[in-house]
mmJSON file of the N, C-alpha and C atoms, coordinates in Angstrom:
{"data_MODEL":{"atom_site":{
"group_PDB":["ATOM","ATOM","ATOM","ATOM","ATOM","ATOM","ATOM","ATOM","ATOM","ATOM","ATOM","ATOM","ATOM","ATOM","ATOM","ATOM","ATOM","ATOM","ATOM","ATOM","ATOM","ATOM","ATOM","ATOM","ATOM","ATOM","ATOM","ATOM","ATOM","ATOM","ATOM","ATOM","ATOM","ATOM","ATOM","ATOM","ATOM","ATOM","ATOM","ATOM","ATOM","ATOM","ATOM","ATOM","ATOM","ATOM","ATOM","ATOM","ATOM","ATOM","ATOM","ATOM","ATOM","ATOM","ATOM","ATOM","ATOM","ATOM","ATOM","ATOM","ATOM","ATOM","ATOM","ATOM","ATOM","ATOM","ATOM","ATOM","ATOM","ATOM","ATOM","ATOM","ATOM","ATOM","ATOM","ATOM","ATOM","ATOM","ATOM","ATOM","ATOM","ATOM","ATOM","ATOM","ATOM","ATOM","ATOM","ATOM","ATOM","ATOM","ATOM","ATOM","ATOM","ATOM","ATOM","ATOM","ATOM","ATOM","ATOM","ATOM","ATOM","ATOM","ATOM","ATOM","ATOM","ATOM","ATOM","ATOM","ATOM","ATOM","ATOM","ATOM","ATOM","ATOM","ATOM","ATOM","ATOM","ATOM","ATOM","ATOM","ATOM","ATOM","ATOM","ATOM","ATOM","ATOM","ATOM","ATOM","ATOM","ATOM","ATOM","ATOM","ATOM","ATOM","ATOM","ATOM","ATOM","ATOM","ATOM","ATOM","ATOM","ATOM","ATOM","ATOM","ATOM","ATOM","ATOM","ATOM","ATOM","ATOM","ATOM","ATOM","ATOM","ATOM","ATOM","ATOM","ATOM","ATOM","ATOM","ATOM","ATOM","ATOM","ATOM","ATOM","ATOM","ATOM","ATOM","ATOM","ATOM","ATOM","ATOM","ATOM","ATOM","ATOM","ATOM","ATOM","ATOM","ATOM","ATOM","ATOM","ATOM","ATOM","ATOM","ATOM","ATOM","ATOM","ATOM","ATOM","ATOM","ATOM","ATOM","ATOM","ATOM","ATOM","ATOM","ATOM","ATOM","ATOM","ATOM","ATOM","ATOM","ATOM","ATOM","ATOM","ATOM","ATOM","ATOM"],
"id":[1,2,3,4,5,6,7,8,9,10,11,12,13,14,15,16,17,18,19,20,21,22,23,24,25,26,27,28,29,30,31,32,33,34,35,36,37,38,39,40,41,42,43,44,45,46,47,48,49,50,51,52,53,54,55,56,57,58,59,60,61,62,63,64,65,66,67,68,69,70,71,72,73,74,75,76,77,78,79,80,81,82,83,84,85,86,87,88,89,90,91,92,93,94,95,96,97,98,99,100,101,102,103,104,105,106,107,108,109,110,111,112,113,114,115,116,117,118,119,120,121,122,123,124,125,126,127,128,129,130,131,132,133,134,135,136,137,138,139,140,141,142,143,144,145,146,147,148,149,150,151,152,153,154,155,156,157,158,159,160,161,162,163,164,165,166,167,168,169,170,171,172,173,174,175,176,177,178,179,180,181,182,183,184,185,186,187,188,189,190,191,192,193,194,195,196,197,198,199,200,201,202,203,204,205,206,207],
"type_symbol":["N","C","C","N","C","C","N","C","C","N","C","C","N","C","C","N","C","C","N","C","C","N","C","C","N","C","C","N","C","C","N","C","C","N","C","C","N","C","C","N","C","C","N","C","C","N","C","C","N","C","C","N","C","C","N","C","C","N","C","C","N","C","C","N","C","C","N","C","C","N","C","C","N","C","C","N","C","C","N","C","C","N","C","C","N","C","C","N","C","C","N","C","C","N","C","C","N","C","C","N","C","C","N","C","C","N","C","C","N","C","C","N","C","C","N","C","C","N","C","C","N","C","C","N","C","C","N","C","C","N","C","C","N","C","C","N","C","C","N","C","C","N","C","C","N","C","C","N","C","C","N","C","C","N","C","C","N","C","C","N","C","C","N","C","C","N","C","C","N","C","C","N","C","C","N","C","C","N","C","C","N","C","C","N","C","C","N","C","C","N","C","C","N","C","C","N","C","C","N","C","C","N","C","C","N","C","C"],
"label_atom_id":["N","CA","C","N","CA","C","N","CA","C","N","CA","C","N","CA","C","N","CA","C","N","CA","C","N","CA","C","N","CA","C","N","CA","C","N","CA","C","N","CA","C","N","CA","C","N","CA","C","N","CA","C","N","CA","C","N","CA","C","N","CA","C","N","CA","C","N","CA","C","N","CA","C","N","CA","C","N","CA","C","N","CA","C","N","CA","C","N","CA","C","N","CA","C","N","CA","C","N","CA","C","N","CA","C","N","CA","C","N","CA","C","N","CA","C","N","CA","C","N","CA","C","N","CA","C","N","CA","C","N","CA","C","N","CA","C","N","CA","C","N","CA","C","N","CA","C","N","CA","C","N","CA","C","N","CA","C","N","CA","C","N","CA","C","N","CA","C","N","CA","C","N","CA","C","N","CA","C","N","CA","C","N","CA","C","N","CA","C","N","CA","C","N","CA","C","N","CA","C","N","CA","C","N","CA","C","N","CA","C","N","CA","C","N","CA","C","N","CA","C","N","CA","C","N","CA","C","N","CA","C","N","CA","C","N","CA","C","N","CA","C"],
"label_alt_id":[null,null,null,null,null,null,null,null,null,null,null,null,null,null,null,null,null,null,null,null,null,null,null,null,null,null,null,null,null,null,null,null,null,null,null,null,null,null,null,null,null,null,null,null,null,null,null,null,null,null,null,null,null,null,null,null,null,null,null,null,null,null,null,null,null,null,null,null,null,null,null,null,null,null,null,null,null,null,null,null,null,null,null,null,null,null,null,null,null,null,null,null,null,null,null,null,null,null,null,null,null,null,null,null,null,null,null,null,null,null,null,null,null,null,null,null,null,null,null,null,null,null,null,null,null,null,null,null,null,null,null,null,null,null,null,null,null,null,null,null,null,null,null,null,null,null,null,null,null,null,null,null,null,null,null,null,null,null,null,null,null,null,null,null,null,null,null,null,null,null,null,null,null,null,null,null,null,null,null,null,null,null,null,null,null,null,null,null,null,null,null,null,null,null,null,null,null,null,null,null,null,null,null,null,null,null,null],
"label_comp_id":["MET","MET","MET","ASP","ASP","ASP","ASN","ASN","ASN","LEU","LEU","LEU","ALA","ALA","ALA","ILE","ILE","ILE","SER","SER","SER","LEU","LEU","LEU","LYS","LYS","LYS","GLN","GLN","GLN","ARG","ARG","ARG","CYS","CYS","CYS","LYS","LYS","LYS","ALA","ALA","ALA","SER","SER","SER","GLY","GLY","GLY","ILE","ILE","ILE","THR","THR","THR","VAL","VAL","VAL","LYS","LYS","LYS","GLU","GLU","GLU","LEU","LEU","LEU","CYS","CYS","CYS","ASP","ASP","ASP","ARG","ARG","ARG","ALA","ALA","ALA","GLY","GLY","GLY","VAL","VAL","VAL","THR","THR","THR","THR","THR","THR","ALA","ALA","ALA","THR","THR","THR","LEU","LEU","LEU","ARG","ARG","ARG","ASN","ASN","ASN","TRP","TRP","TRP","MET","MET","MET","LYS","LYS","LYS","GLU","GLU","GLU","GLU","GLU","GLU","PRO","PRO","PRO","LYS","LYS","LYS","SER","SER","SER","ILE","ILE","ILE","THR","THR","THR","MET","MET","MET","ALA","ALA","ALA","LYS","LYS","LYS","ARG","ARG","ARG","LEU","LEU","LEU","GLU","GLU","GLU","GLN","GLN","GLN","THR","THR","THR","MET","MET","MET","GLU","GLU","GLU","ALA","ALA","ALA","ILE","ILE","ILE","GLU","GLU","GLU","GLN","GLN","GLN","GLU","GLU","GLU","ARG","ARG","ARG","THR","THR","THR","LYS","LYS","LYS","LEU","LEU","LEU","GLU","GLU","GLU","GLN","GLN","GLN","THR","THR","THR","GLY","GLY","GLY","CYS","CYS","CYS"],
"label_asym_id":["A","A","A","A","A","A","A","A","A","A","A","A","A","A","A","A","A","A","A","A","A","A","A","A","A","A","A","A","A","A","A","A","A","A","A","A","A","A","A","A","A","A","A","A","A","A","A","A","A","A","A","A","A","A","A","A","A","A","A","A","A","A","A","A","A","A","A","A","A","A","A","A","A","A","A","A","A","A","A","A","A","A","A","A","A","A","A","A","A","A","A","A","A","A","A","A","A","A","A","A","A","A","A","A","A","A","A","A","A","A","A","A","A","A","A","A","A","A","A","A","A","A","A","A","A","A","A","A","A","A","A","A","A","A","A","A","A","A","A","A","A","A","A","A","A","A","A","A","A","A","A","A","A","A","A","A","A","A","A","A","A","A","A","A","A","A","A","A","A","A","A","A","A","A","A","A","A","A","A","A","A","A","A","A","A","A","A","A","A","A","A","A","A","A","A","A","A","A","A","A","A","A","A","A","A","A","A"],
"label_entity_id":["1","1","1","1","1","1","1","1","1","1","1","1","1","1","1","1","1","1","1","1","1","1","1","1","1","1","1","1","1","1","1","1","1","1","1","1","1","1","1","1","1","1","1","1","1","1","1","1","1","1","1","1","1","1","1","1","1","1","1","1","1","1","1","1","1","1","1","1","1","1","1","1","1","1","1","1","1","1","1","1","1","1","1","1","1","1","1","1","1","1","1","1","1","1","1","1","1","1","1","1","1","1","1","1","1","1","1","1","1","1","1","1","1","1","1","1","1","1","1","1","1","1","1","1","1","1","1","1","1","1","1","1","1","1","1","1","1","1","1","1","1","1","1","1","1","1","1","1","1","1","1","1","1","1","1","1","1","1","1","1","1","1","1","1","1","1","1","1","1","1","1","1","1","1","1","1","1","1","1","1","1","1","1","1","1","1","1","1","1","1","1","1","1","1","1","1","1","1","1","1","1","1","1","1","1","1","1"],
"label_seq_id":[1,1,1,2,2,2,3,3,3,4,4,4,5,5,5,6,6,6,7,7,7,8,8,8,9,9,9,10,10,10,11,11,11,12,12,12,13,13,13,14,14,14,15,15,15,16,16,16,17,17,17,18,18,18,19,19,19,20,20,20,21,21,21,22,22,22,23,23,23,24,24,24,25,25,25,26,26,26,27,27,27,28,28,28,29,29,29,30,30,30,31,31,31,32,32,32,33,33,33,34,34,34,35,35,35,36,36,36,37,37,37,38,38,38,39,39,39,40,40,40,41,41,41,42,42,42,43,43,43,44,44,44,45,45,45,46,46,46,47,47,47,48,48,48,49,49,49,50,50,50,51,51,51,52,52,52,53,53,53,54,54,54,55,55,55,56,56,56,57,57,57,58,58,58,59,59,59,60,60,60,61,61,61,62,62,62,63,63,63,64,64,64,65,65,65,66,66,66,67,67,67,68,68,68,69,69,69],
"pdbx_PDB_ins_code":[null,null,null,null,null,null,null,null,null,null,null,null,null,null,null,null,null,null,null,null,null,null,null,null,null,null,null,null,null,null,null,null,null,null,null,null,null,null,null,null,null,null,null,null,null,null,null,null,null,null,null,null,null,null,null,null,null,null,null,null,null,null,null,null,null,null,null,null,null,null,null,null,null,null,null,null,null,null,null,null,null,null,null,null,null,null,null,null,null,null,null,null,null,null,null,null,null,null,null,null,null,null,null,null,null,null,null,null,null,null,null,null,null,null,null,null,null,null,null,null,null,null,null,null,null,null,null,null,null,null,null,null,null,null,null,null,null,null,null,null,null,null,null,null,null,null,null,null,null,null,null,null,null,null,null,null,null,null,null,null,null,null,null,null,null,null,null,null,null,null,null,null,null,null,null,null,null,null,null,null,null,null,null,null,null,null,null,null,null,null,null,null,null,null,null,null,null,null,null,null,null,null,null,null,null,null,null],
"Cartn_x":[107.182,108.287,108.166,107.355,107.159,106.705,105.769,105.258,106.365,107.252,108.363,109.271,109.588,110.466,109.826,108.552,107.838,107.822,107.529,107.497,108.862,109.926,111.27,111.61,111.261,111.542,110.799,109.529,108.732,109.274,109.65,110.165,111.519,112.336,113.631,113.401,112.498,112.215,111.709,110.797,110.243,111.303,112.323,113.397,114.554,114.475,115.508,116.803,116.695,117.873,117.591,118.635,118.478,118.391,117.884,117.832,119.257,120.193,121.589,122.127,121.803,122.266,121.678,120.398,119.757,120.479,120.723,121.402,122.798,123.525,124.871,124.837,123.907,123.801,123.404,122.585,122.111,123.079,124.1,125.058,124.504,123.581,122.961,123.306,123.722,124.047,122.76,122.845,121.667,121.334,122.338,122.087,121.218,121.481,120.663,119.228,119.057,117.7,116.993,117.701,117.099,116.69,117.545,117.208,115.98,115.881,114.717,113.454,113.582,112.416,111.94,112.888,112.532,111.913,112.487,112.02,112.266,111.227,111.335,112.356,113.229,114.21,113.535,114.122,113.542,113.38,114.304,114.204,112.947,112.59,111.372,110.147,110.195,109.091,108.876,109.971,109.862,109.343,109.793,109.327,107.831,107.357,105.926,105.138,105.669,104.998,104.913,106.004,105.994,104.976,104.918,103.965,102.529,102.238,100.888,100.507,101.447,101.189,100.942,101.753,101.581,100.229,99.813,98.498,97.39,97.512,96.515,96.466,97.63,97.693,97.04,97.336,96.744,95.232,94.747,93.299,92.654,93.297,92.778,92.717,93.768,93.832,92.738,92.53,91.479,90.116,89.864,88.577,88.386,89.45,89.357,89.093,89.754,89.552,88.131,87.584,86.23,85.178,85.459,84.496,84.704,85.786,86.034,86.654,87.241,87.872,89.313],
"Cartn_y":[93.852,94.205,95.641,96.407,97.807,97.921,97.061,97.134,96.9,95.967,95.703,96.917,97.512,98.687,99.839,100.062,101.136,100.846,99.598,99.21,99.406,98.992,99.154,100.624,101.446,102.884,103.482,103.123,103.648,103.176,101.916,101.361,101.969,102.209,102.87,104.262,104.989,106.354,106.346,105.426,105.344,104.949,104.21,103.773,104.748,105.786,106.803,106.392,105.484,105.093,105.28,105.306,105.424,104.028,103.981,102.715,102.195,103.117,102.709,102.042,102.595,101.995,100.597,100.449,99.138,98.147,98.576,97.706,97.334,98.316,98.058,97.023,97.192,96.259,94.862,94.784,93.49,92.853,93.609,93.086,93.028,93.929,94.014,95.381,95.415,96.711,97.455,98.767,99.554,99.307,98.968,98.646,97.394,96.417,95.2,95.533,96.359,96.744,97.482,98.391,99.103,98.127,97.148,96.141,95.347,95.002,94.273,95.11,96.418,97.294,97.312,97.168,97.167,95.839,94.748,93.416,92.45,91.736,90.775,89.694,89.334,88.29,86.972,86.257,84.997,83.995,83.997,83.047,83.306,84.561,84.888,84.498,84.754,84.375,82.864,82.106,80.648,80.179,80.8,80.426,80.676,81.788,82.095,81.069,80.696,79.71,78.366,77.957,76.706,76.76,77.888,78.053,77.971,78.632,78.611,77.202,76.511,75.153,74.232,74.372,73.549,73.802,75.055,75.377,74.72,74.742,74.111,72.605,71.975,70.536,70.213,71.006,70.778,70.94,71.913,72.112,70.928,70.434,69.271,68.061,67.861,66.722,66.825,68.028,68.235,67.909,68.352,68.059,66.564,65.86,64.421,63.713,64.158,63.555,63.784,64.959,65.277,64.474,64.158,63.393,61.893,61.491,60.082,59.346,60.059,59.402,59.077],
"Cartn_z":[97.81,98.673,99.145,98.459,98.853,100.301,100.697,102.059,103.077,102.785,103.689,103.786,102.653,102.643,103.412,103.185,103.89,105.385,105.741,107.143,107.794,107.106,107.664,107.858,106.877,106.996,108.185,108.334,109.435,110.782,110.85,112.101,112.458,111.439,111.686,112.256,111.616,112.063,113.508,113.804,115.152,116.183,115.731,116.634,116.688,115.857,115.869,115.175,114.207,113.44,111.955,111.179,109.731,109.122,107.896,107.168,106.956,106.704,106.517,107.774,108.934,110.185,110.359,110.041,110.117,109.204,107.971,107.009,107.504,108.019,108.537,109.662,110.578,111.708,111.251,110.206,109.71,108.717,108.307,107.346,105.933,105.636,104.311,103.737,102.493,101.907,101.567,101.573,101.181,99.719,98.91,97.501,97.386,98.24,98.243,98.605,99.617,100.024,98.884,98.229,97.085,95.991,95.705,94.686,95.091,96.37,96.843,96.712,96.856,96.715,95.264,94.338,92.915,92.501,92.981,92.598,93.731,94.096,95.176,94.806,95.749,95.465,95.087,94.165,93.698,94.834,95.789,96.898,97.727,97.907,98.647,97.829,96.53,95.651,95.692,95.628,95.676,97.029,98.103,99.436,99.572,99.039,99.078,98.267,97.102,96.252,96.967,97.625,98.381,99.509,100.216,101.317,100.805,99.703,99.131,98.682,98.069,97.615,98.801,99.85,101.048,101.685,101.742,102.3,101.489,100.17,99.301,99.539,99.676,99.938,101.272,102.29,103.607,103.577,102.819,102.7,101.986,100.932,100.213,101.133,101.902,102.822,103.881,104.404,105.409,104.826,103.594,102.945,102.772,102.342,102.167,103.487,104.541,105.853,106.361,106.061,106.507,105.759,104.498,103.709,103.852,104.532,104.78,103.61,102.691,101.533,101.801],
"occupancy":[1.0,1.0,1.0,1.0,1.0,1.0,1.0,1.0,1.0,1.0,1.0,1.0,1.0,1.0,1.0,1.0,1.0,1.0,1.0,1.0,1.0,1.0,1.0,1.0,1.0,1.0,1.0,1.0,1.0,1.0,1.0,1.0,1.0,1.0,1.0,1.0,1.0,1.0,1.0,1.0,1.0,1.0,1.0,1.0,1.0,1.0,1.0,1.0,1.0,1.0,1.0,1.0,1.0,1.0,1.0,1.0,1.0,1.0,1.0,1.0,1.0,1.0,1.0,1.0,1.0,1.0,1.0,1.0,1.0,1.0,1.0,1.0,1.0,1.0,1.0,1.0,1.0,1.0,1.0,1.0,1.0,1.0,1.0,1.0,1.0,1.0,1.0,1.0,1.0,1.0,1.0,1.0,1.0,1.0,1.0,1.0,1.0,1.0,1.0,1.0,1.0,1.0,1.0,1.0,1.0,1.0,1.0,1.0,1.0,1.0,1.0,1.0,1.0,1.0,1.0,1.0,1.0,1.0,1.0,1.0,1.0,1.0,1.0,1.0,1.0,1.0,1.0,1.0,1.0,1.0,1.0,1.0,1.0,1.0,1.0,1.0,1.0,1.0,1.0,1.0,1.0,1.0,1.0,1.0,1.0,1.0,1.0,1.0,1.0,1.0,1.0,1.0,1.0,1.0,1.0,1.0,1.0,1.0,1.0,1.0,1.0,1.0,1.0,1.0,1.0,1.0,1.0,1.0,1.0,1.0,1.0,1.0,1.0,1.0,1.0,1.0,1.0,1.0,1.0,1.0,1.0,1.0,1.0,1.0,1.0,1.0,1.0,1.0,1.0,1.0,1.0,1.0,1.0,1.0,1.0,1.0,1.0,1.0,1.0,1.0,1.0,1.0,1.0,1.0,1.0,1.0,1.0],
"B_iso_or_equiv":[0.0,0.0,0.0,0.0,0.0,0.0,0.0,0.0,0.0,0.0,0.0,0.0,0.0,0.0,0.0,0.0,0.0,0.0,0.0,0.0,0.0,0.0,0.0,0.0,0.0,0.0,0.0,0.0,0.0,0.0,0.0,0.0,0.0,0.0,0.0,0.0,0.0,0.0,0.0,0.0,0.0,0.0,0.0,0.0,0.0,0.0,0.0,0.0,0.0,0.0,0.0,0.0,0.0,0.0,0.0,0.0,0.0,0.0,0.0,0.0,0.0,0.0,0.0,0.0,0.0,0.0,0.0,0.0,0.0,0.0,0.0,0.0,0.0,0.0,0.0,0.0,0.0,0.0,0.0,0.0,0.0,0.0,0.0,0.0,0.0,0.0,0.0,0.0,0.0,0.0,0.0,0.0,0.0,0.0,0.0,0.0,0.0,0.0,0.0,0.0,0.0,0.0,0.0,0.0,0.0,0.0,0.0,0.0,0.0,0.0,0.0,0.0,0.0,0.0,0.0,0.0,0.0,0.0,0.0,0.0,0.0,0.0,0.0,0.0,0.0,0.0,0.0,0.0,0.0,0.0,0.0,0.0,0.0,0.0,0.0,0.0,0.0,0.0,0.0,0.0,0.0,0.0,0.0,0.0,0.0,0.0,0.0,0.0,0.0,0.0,0.0,0.0,0.0,0.0,0.0,0.0,0.0,0.0,0.0,0.0,0.0,0.0,0.0,0.0,0.0,0.0,0.0,0.0,0.0,0.0,0.0,0.0,0.0,0.0,0.0,0.0,0.0,0.0,0.0,0.0,0.0,0.0,0.0,0.0,0.0,0.0,0.0,0.0,0.0,0.0,0.0,0.0,0.0,0.0,0.0,0.0,0.0,0.0,0.0,0.0,0.0,0.0,0.0,0.0,0.0,0.0,0.0],
"pdbx_formal_charge":[null,null,null,null,null,null,null,null,null,null,null,null,null,null,null,null,null,null,null,null,null,null,null,null,null,null,null,null,null,null,null,null,null,null,null,null,null,null,null,null,null,null,null,null,null,null,null,null,null,null,null,null,null,null,null,null,null,null,null,null,null,null,null,null,null,null,null,null,null,null,null,null,null,null,null,null,null,null,null,null,null,null,null,null,null,null,null,null,null,null,null,null,null,null,null,null,null,null,null,null,null,null,null,null,null,null,null,null,null,null,null,null,null,null,null,null,null,null,null,null,null,null,null,null,null,null,null,null,null,null,null,null,null,null,null,null,null,null,null,null,null,null,null,null,null,null,null,null,null,null,null,null,null,null,null,null,null,null,null,null,null,null,null,null,null,null,null,null,null,null,null,null,null,null,null,null,null,null,null,null,null,null,null,null,null,null,null,null,null,null,null,null,null,null,null,null,null,null,null,null,null,null,null,null,null,null,null],
"auth_seq_id":[1,1,1,2,2,2,3,3,3,4,4,4,5,5,5,6,6,6,7,7,7,8,8,8,9,9,9,10,10,10,11,11,11,12,12,12,13,13,13,14,14,14,15,15,15,16,16,16,17,17,17,18,18,18,19,19,19,20,20,20,21,21,21,22,22,22,23,23,23,24,24,24,25,25,25,26,26,26,27,27,27,28,28,28,29,29,29,30,30,30,31,31,31,32,32,32,33,33,33,34,34,34,35,35,35,36,36,36,37,37,37,38,38,38,39,39,39,40,40,40,41,41,41,42,42,42,43,43,43,44,44,44,45,45,45,46,46,46,47,47,47,48,48,48,49,49,49,50,50,50,51,51,51,52,52,52,53,53,53,54,54,54,55,55,55,56,56,56,57,57,57,58,58,58,59,59,59,60,60,60,61,61,61,62,62,62,63,63,63,64,64,64,65,65,65,66,66,66,67,67,67,68,68,68,69,69,69],
"auth_comp_id":["MET","MET","MET","ASP","ASP","ASP","ASN","ASN","ASN","LEU","LEU","LEU","ALA","ALA","ALA","ILE","ILE","ILE","SER","SER","SER","LEU","LEU","LEU","LYS","LYS","LYS","GLN","GLN","GLN","ARG","ARG","ARG","CYS","CYS","CYS","LYS","LYS","LYS","ALA","ALA","ALA","SER","SER","SER","GLY","GLY","GLY","ILE","ILE","ILE","THR","THR","THR","VAL","VAL","VAL","LYS","LYS","LYS","GLU","GLU","GLU","LEU","LEU","LEU","CYS","CYS","CYS","ASP","ASP","ASP","ARG","ARG","ARG","ALA","ALA","ALA","GLY","GLY","GLY","VAL","VAL","VAL","THR","THR","THR","THR","THR","THR","ALA","ALA","ALA","THR","THR","THR","LEU","LEU","LEU","ARG","ARG","ARG","ASN","ASN","ASN","TRP","TRP","TRP","MET","MET","MET","LYS","LYS","LYS","GLU","GLU","GLU","GLU","GLU","GLU","PRO","PRO","PRO","LYS","LYS","LYS","SER","SER","SER","ILE","ILE","ILE","THR","THR","THR","MET","MET","MET","ALA","ALA","ALA","LYS","LYS","LYS","ARG","ARG","ARG","LEU","LEU","LEU","GLU","GLU","GLU","GLN","GLN","GLN","THR","THR","THR","MET","MET","MET","GLU","GLU","GLU","ALA","ALA","ALA","ILE","ILE","ILE","GLU","GLU","GLU","GLN","GLN","GLN","GLU","GLU","GLU","ARG","ARG","ARG","THR","THR","THR","LYS","LYS","LYS","LEU","LEU","LEU","GLU","GLU","GLU","GLN","GLN","GLN","THR","THR","THR","GLY","GLY","GLY","CYS","CYS","CYS"],
"auth_asym_id":["A","A","A","A","A","A","A","A","A","A","A","A","A","A","A","A","A","A","A","A","A","A","A","A","A","A","A","A","A","A","A","A","A","A","A","A","A","A","A","A","A","A","A","A","A","A","A","A","A","A","A","A","A","A","A","A","A","A","A","A","A","A","A","A","A","A","A","A","A","A","A","A","A","A","A","A","A","A","A","A","A","A","A","A","A","A","A","A","A","A","A","A","A","A","A","A","A","A","A","A","A","A","A","A","A","A","A","A","A","A","A","A","A","A","A","A","A","A","A","A","A","A","A","A","A","A","A","A","A","A","A","A","A","A","A","A","A","A","A","A","A","A","A","A","A","A","A","A","A","A","A","A","A","A","A","A","A","A","A","A","A","A","A","A","A","A","A","A","A","A","A","A","A","A","A","A","A","A","A","A","A","A","A","A","A","A","A","A","A","A","A","A","A","A","A","A","A","A","A","A","A","A","A","A","A","A","A"],
"auth_atom_id":["N","CA","C","N","CA","C","N","CA","C","N","CA","C","N","CA","C","N","CA","C","N","CA","C","N","CA","C","N","CA","C","N","CA","C","N","CA","C","N","CA","C","N","CA","C","N","CA","C","N","CA","C","N","CA","C","N","CA","C","N","CA","C","N","CA","C","N","CA","C","N","CA","C","N","CA","C","N","CA","C","N","CA","C","N","CA","C","N","CA","C","N","CA","C","N","CA","C","N","CA","C","N","CA","C","N","CA","C","N","CA","C","N","CA","C","N","CA","C","N","CA","C","N","CA","C","N","CA","C","N","CA","C","N","CA","C","N","CA","C","N","CA","C","N","CA","C","N","CA","C","N","CA","C","N","CA","C","N","CA","C","N","CA","C","N","CA","C","N","CA","C","N","CA","C","N","CA","C","N","CA","C","N","CA","C","N","CA","C","N","CA","C","N","CA","C","N","CA","C","N","CA","C","N","CA","C","N","CA","C","N","CA","C","N","CA","C","N","CA","C","N","CA","C","N","CA","C","N","CA","C","N","CA","C","N","CA","C","N","CA","C"],
"pdbx_PDB_model_num":[1,1,1,1,1,1,1,1,1,1,1,1,1,1,1,1,1,1,1,1,1,1,1,1,1,1,1,1,1,1,1,1,1,1,1,1,1,1,1,1,1,1,1,1,1,1,1,1,1,1,1,1,1,1,1,1,1,1,1,1,1,1,1,1,1,1,1,1,1,1,1,1,1,1,1,1,1,1,1,1,1,1,1,1,1,1,1,1,1,1,1,1,1,1,1,1,1,1,1,1,1,1,1,1,1,1,1,1,1,1,1,1,1,1,1,1,1,1,1,1,1,1,1,1,1,1,1,1,1,1,1,1,1,1,1,1,1,1,1,1,1,1,1,1,1,1,1,1,1,1,1,1,1,1,1,1,1,1,1,1,1,1,1,1,1,1,1,1,1,1,1,1,1,1,1,1,1,1,1,1,1,1,1,1,1,1,1,1,1,1,1,1,1,1,1,1,1,1,1,1,1,1,1,1,1,1,1]
}}}
């Protein structure tokens, strides 16, 4: 999550707004953002796991289709 936080800070600076202003506009508290910087939310972790698993399944299916099984 560090990369996201760094990216958001850089993008805010480049846009001339503060991180607090971004959070206010998005309806997210700065405390929530700080917590996300410390530990990735479980929902994001689960979404990533599902995406990785789906990619693996698709790769397996492609291999089977290529070998004619």
